[in-house]
Every structure is written in C-alpha cells, then in structure tokens.
C-alpha positions as CSV (number, residue, x, y, z in Angstrom):
1,X,75.8,27.0,-15.3
2,X,74.1,30.3,-15.7
3,X,71.9,29.1,-18.7
4,X,70.7,26.1,-16.3
5,X,69.4,28.6,-13.8
6,X,67.5,30.4,-16.4
7,X,66.0,27.4,-17.9
8,X,64.3,26.0,-14.7
9,X,60.7,26.0,-15.1
10,X,58.2,26.3,-12.1
11,X,55.1,28.1,-11.2
12,X,54.7,32.0,-10.8
13,X,53.0,33.4,-7.7
14,X,50.2,34.4,-9.8
15,X,49.8,30.9,-11.4
16,X,49.9,29.5,-7.7
17,X,47.2,32.0,-6.7
18,X,45.0,31.4,-9.7
19,X,45.0,27.4,-9.0
20,X,44.5,28.0,-5.5
21,X,41.3,30.2,-6.1
22,X,39.9,27.7,-8.6
23,X,40.3,25.0,-6.2
24,X,38.5,27.1,-3.5
25,X,35.8,27.9,-5.9
26,X,35.3,24.1,-6.7
27,X,35.5,23.3,-2.9
28,X,32.7,26.0,-2.1
29,X,30.4,24.7,-4.8
30,X,31.0,21.1,-3.5
31,X,30.1,22.0,0.0
32,X,27.2,24.1,-0.9
33,X,25.7,21.5,-2.9
34,X,26.3,18.6,0.0
35,X,24.7,21.2,2.4
36,X,21.8,21.9,0.1
37,X,21.2,17.9,-0.2
38,X,21.4,17.3,3.6
39,X,18.4,20.0,3.9
40,X,16.6,18.3,1.2
41,X,17.3,14.7,3.0
42,X,16.0,15.9,6.4
43,X,12.9,17.5,4.9
44,X,12.0,14.4,3.1
45,X,12.7,12.5,6.4
46,X,10.2,14.6,8.2
47,X,7.7,14.2,5.4
48,X,8.0,10.5,5.7
49,X,7.7,10.4,9.5
50,X,4.5,12.5,9.4
51,X,3.1,10.3,6.9
52,X,3.7,7.4,8.8
53,X,2.1,9.0,11.8
54,X,-1.0,9.8,9.7
55,X,-1.3,6.2,8.4
56,X,-1.2,4.9,11.9
57,X,-3.8,7.2,13.0
58,X,-6.1,6.7,10.0
59,X,-5.7,2.9,10.8
60,X,-6.5,3.0,14.4
61,X,-9.6,5.3,13.6
62,X,-10.8,3.0,11.0
63,X,-10.4,0.0,13.5
64,X,-12.4,2.0,16.3
65,X,-14.9,3.2,13.6
66,X,-15.7,-0.2,12.4
67,X,-16.0,-1.4,16.1
68,X,-18.3,1.3,16.8
69,X,-21.5,-0.6,16.1
70,X,-20.4,-3.8,17.6
71,X,-23.0,-5.1,20.1
72,X,-22.3,-8.9,20.4
73,X,-25.3,-9.3,23.0
74,X,-27.8,-6.9,21.2
75,X,-28.7,-5.5,24.8
76,X,-27.2,-2.0,24.2
77,X,-28.8,-1.3,21.0
78,X,-25.4,0.1,19.8
79,X,-25.2,1.0,16.2
80,X,-24.1,3.6,13.4
81,X,-27.3,5.9,13.0
82,X,-25.9,8.1,10.2
83,X,-22.4,8.4,8.4
84,X,-21.4,10.6,5.9
85,X,-17.9,12.2,4.5
86,X,-18.3,15.0,7.2
87,X,-20.1,13.6,10.3
88,X,-21.1,10.3,12.0
89,X,-23.8,9.6,14.7
90,X,-23.7,6.7,17.0
91,X,-26.1,5.4,19.6
C-alpha cells in the first residue's frame, strides 16, 4: 500500500503555476490583439463616414454649380463668367 501512494503521479505546485502563467500570457496577448483590432475598426469606420459625407457634399456642390448658369427665360442674363480650378465667377 505504501508503494501505491508513492507511485501516484500528479502536478506539482510549480508545474501548475507555470501552466497558469503561460495561460495568462496567451490570454493577455489575445486581449491586446482584440483591443488593437477594435481601435483599427473604429478608425476605419470614421474614415468611411467622412468619405461618404465628402462625396455627398461634392455631389451637392456639383449639382448647384451646374445649375448656376441656368436661366430658362433668358431675362436674368445668368451665366458663368469665368471658372478655373481655384475660382469661379457668376452673374
């Protein structure tokens, strides 16, 4: 009976602590990676929102500029006088 007690195998306290330490390191690395990915996702989401707002604004400006010289009756003499990349003159 005494031999049976000595032959029982198990984990020592050092082995358990080492396994726990390795496990915690893996969990910490996973959490850090997840946090980093979340920050990246939020930043990309904000960039997409800004780009969509810019596109909408540019579309509205384009429509307004195209209509700037519109004078169906011809009474107002409305027209684009000059237009270049930096400025535009209208009457």
